[in-house]
C-alpha positions in Angstrom: 2.1 60.2 -25.7 0.9 59.1 -29.1 -1.8 56.6 -29.7 0.8 54.3 -31.3 2.9 54.3 -28.2 -0.1 53.6 -26.0 -1.0 50.7 -28.2 2.5 49.1 -28.0 2.5 49.6 -24.2 -0.8 47.9 -23.9 0.5 44.9 -26.0 3.6 44.8 -23.7 1.4 44.8 -20.6 -0.7 41.9 -22.0 2.4 40.0 -22.9 4.0 40.4 -19.5 0.8 39.4 -17.8 0.5 36.3 -19.9 4.1 35.4 -19.1 3.5 35.9 -15.4 0.5 33.6 -15.4 2.3 31.0 -17.5 5.4 31.0 -15.4 3.4 30.8 -12.2 1.6 27.6 -13.2 2.8 24.7 -11.1 3.3 21.2 -12.5 0.5 18.6 -12.4 1.6 15.3 -10.9 -1.0 13.2 -12.8 0.0 14.8 -16.1 3.6 14.1 -15.5 2.9 10.4 -14.7 0.5 10.1 -17.6 3.2 11.4 -20.0 5.8 9.0 -18.5 3.5 6.0 -19.1 2.9 2.8 -17.1 1.5 4.5 -14.0 -2.2 4.0 -14.5 -2.8 2.4 -11.0 -0.9 5.2 -9.2 -2.7 7.9 -11.2 -6.1 6.4 -10.3 -5.2 6.2 -6.6 -4.0 9.8 -6.6 -7.2 11.1 -8.2 -9.6 9.0 -6.2 -8.1 10.0 -2.9 -7.7 13.7 -3.7 -3.9 13.5 -3.0 -3.2 14.7 -6.6 -5.2 17.9 -6.0 -3.6 18.3 -2.6 -0.1 18.0 -3.9 -0.7 20.2 -7.0 -2.2 22.9 -4.7 0.8 22.8 -2.3 3.3 23.0 -5.2 1.8 26.3 -6.2 2.7 27.9 -2.9 5.7 25.9 -1.7 9.1 27.4 -1.0 10.9 24.1 -0.4 9.4 22.0 -3.2 8.5 18.3 -3.1 9.9 14.9 -4.1 7.6 12.2 -5.3 8.4 8.5 -5.6 6.4 6.8 -8.4 5.8 3.1 -8.5 4.8 1.8 -12.0 2.0 -0.6 -12.7 4.4 -3.6 -12.7 5.4 -2.9 -9.1 1.7 -2.8 -8.1 1.1 -6.1 -9.9 3.7 -7.8 -7.8 1.8 -7.1 -4.6 -0.4 -9.7 -2.9 -3.9 -9.5 -4.3 -6.1 -7.0 -2.4 -3.2 -5.3 -0.7 -4.3 -1.8 -1.5 -8.0 -2.3 -2.0 -8.4 -3.5 1.6 -7.1 -0.2 3.0 -9.5 2.3 4.5 -9.8 5.8 2.8 -7.5 7.3 5.4 -4.9 4.6 5.0 -4.9 5.0 1.3 -4.2 8.7 1.7 -1.4 8.0 4.2 0.0 5.3 1.9 0.2 7.8 -1.0 1.6 10.6 1.2 4.3 8.1 2.3 5.6 8.4 -1.3 6.1 12.2 -0.9 8.9 14.2 0.7 8.1 17.8 1.6 11.3 19.0 0.1 12.9 19.1 -3.3 15.8 16.5 -3.4 18.1 15.9 -6.3 19.8 12.6 -6.8 23.1 13.9 -5.5 21.5 15.4 -2.4 19.9 12.2 -1.1 23.1 11.5 0.7 22.7 14.7 2.8 19.4 13.5 4.3 19.4 12.3 7.9 17.5 9.1 8.7 14.7 8.6 9.4 13.4 10.9 6.7 10.0 12.5 7.3 7.4 11.9 4.7 4.2 13.8 3.9 2.3 11.1 5.9 4.0 12.2 9.2 7.1 13.1 11.0 10.1 10.9 12.2 8.6 9.6 15.4 7.3 6.1 15.9 4.1 5.4 14.2 4.4 8.5 11.9 5.7 6.8 8.7 9.4 7.6 8.6 11.5 6.4 5.6 15.1 5.4 5.6 17.3 6.4 2.7 20.8 5.2 1.8 22.8 6.7 -1.1 26.2 6.2 -2.7 27.3 8.2 -5.8 24.1 8.3 -7.9 22.5 5.1 -6.5 19.7 5.6 -4.0 17.9 2.9 -1.9 14.8 3.3 0.2 13.7 1.1 3.1 10.3 1.2 4.7 10.7 -1.6 7.2 8.6 -3.8 4.9 10.2 -3.5 1.5 13.5 -2.2 0.1 13.3 -0.2 -3.1 15.7 1.4 -5.5 15.3 4.8 -7.1 15.5 4.6 -10.9 14.8 7.1 -13.6 14.1 10.8 -13.1 10.7 11.3 -14.6 10.5 15.1 -13.9 12.5 17.8 -12.3 12.1 21.6 -12.3 13.7 22.8 -9.0 10.3 22.7 -7.3 9.3 19.1 -7.9 11.3 16.0 -8.5 9.6 12.8 -9.6 11.6 9.5 -9.4 10.5 6.1 -10.5 11.0 3.3 -7.9 11.0 -0.4 -8.5 8.8 -1.3 -5.6 5.6 0.1 -4.0 6.6 1.8 -0.8 4.6 0.0 2.0 4.9 1.8 5.3 5.5 -0.4 8.3 2.7 1.3 10.3 0.1 0.1 7.9 1.6 -3.1 6.5 3.3 -4.6 9.5 1.7 -8.0 8.9 2.2 -7.9 5.1 3.6 -11.1 3.5 4.7 -10.9 -0.1 3.3 -13.5 -2.6 5.3 -16.8 -2.5 7.6 -17.0 -5.5 6.8 -19.6 -8.1 9.3 -22.5 -7.6 10.4 -25.2 -9.9 7.6 -27.5 -11.1 7.5 -30.8 -9.3 7.0 -34.1 -11.1 3.3 -35.0 -11.7 1.9 -37.5 -9.1 0.9 -39.8 -12.0 4.5 -40.1 -13.1 5.5 -41.2 -9.6 2.7 -43.7 -9.4 3.6 -45.1 -12.7 7.2 -45.6 -11.7 6.1 -47.2 -8.4 3.7 -49.5 -10.3 6.5 -50.4 -12.7 8.7 -51.5 -9.9 5.9 -53.5 -8.3 5.2 -55.3 -11.5 8.9 -56.1 -12.0 9.1 -57.6 -8.5 5.9 -59.6 -9.1 7.3 -61.0 -12.3 10.6 -61.9 -10.6 8.7 -63.9 -7.8 6.6 -65.6 -10.5 9.8 -66.7 -12.4 11.4 -67.8 -9.1 8.4 -69.9 -8.3 8.4 -71.5 -11.7 12.2 -72.3 -11.3 11.6 -73.9 -7.9 8.8 -76.1 -9.3 10.9 -77.2 -12.3 13.8 -78.0 -10.0 11.5 -80.1 -7.8 10.1 -82.0 -10.8 13.6 -82.7 -12.1 14.7 -83.9 -8.7 12.0 -86.4 -8.7 
């Protein structure tokens, strides 16, 4: 074998090795969310709890893939103040794992799932964070027992990981059984001062009427004399 042939074989080996390493690289959930935008709160929670590293590591060796439901910053802002911060470290991990299914599911395959659906936080038994899924055509709804959410845009999909945006933060019943959403802002009521002014106006009008009536009675009495 000539030196030229050996050189080209070496280049081919390096190229194939590089392709193998590149192709074997698994997706990074925080990078996916960062590129999608508007997921700063979720990214921070995933990093602080270690769930991001856990999911990324499992993706590299998974045969069934994963499905991740991503709530945007707007959804977190709609929660009652302190809802997530008051959780223990373990509860924060369980809360995030509740947004993960340990299988790759396409939008059309949600209707094949059997309720309750197990999440990464536990199995389908009571107290183990099951999730209920309803699907018709390409519309998918999720129910946690606390909130009802709708699956929106597909943020990422590669046959090993599917990331879907959801319009609500998924609050598992086993952690948030006593959760009460913030009261909606109703129509503004008339200022108290306005009511008082109106009442005062009525009182003044009645007072003036009685004064006029008294004057009329006195005039009548004088004329009668």
